[in-house]
C-alpha positions, 0 to 999 in steps of 0.5 A: 476475511477472504473476501476483504483480501480479494477486494483489496487485490482487486481495488489496487489503484496501480495495476500497471505498475503491479503487472510490471513489478509487484515488488514495487507496489505496497499497501498498508491496511490500517485498522481505521482511516488515517487522519488528514494531517497524517496523509499530508505528512505522508504526501510530503515524502513523495519523490518524483516517479512515486505514486500514492493513493488512499482507499478507505483504510488502505494506503497504496504506494508505487515506486520505480525503485525497491519499496525498502529504498523510499522514504514514502515506505517509512512514512506510511509505516510510521506510528502516527499513521495508525496501527495496520499491516504492510504488504507488497502487492506481490505478497498480497497476491500470494495470500489471495491465491492461497485463500479457499474459494 
């Protein structure tokens, strides 16, 4: 499990955005990959300045505003996307730092 979390942090597709403000980058890790129709519904919510990336079962987003203010966050959190957990990059970094070596 610890290796998976470290790998997730290392695979962050938005390192520059995370370095500027990790509270504006989020990831939802799903139990299984999202369907193409689900990804299409998410993509329809992207606003100018926002970025979205898919890595296996991880759905990443970066926004110029607070995560809580973007419809993209609501979209990746929707039940039709699948079961999973959502964390900001800041929280994910703190979890990784607290893991045993």
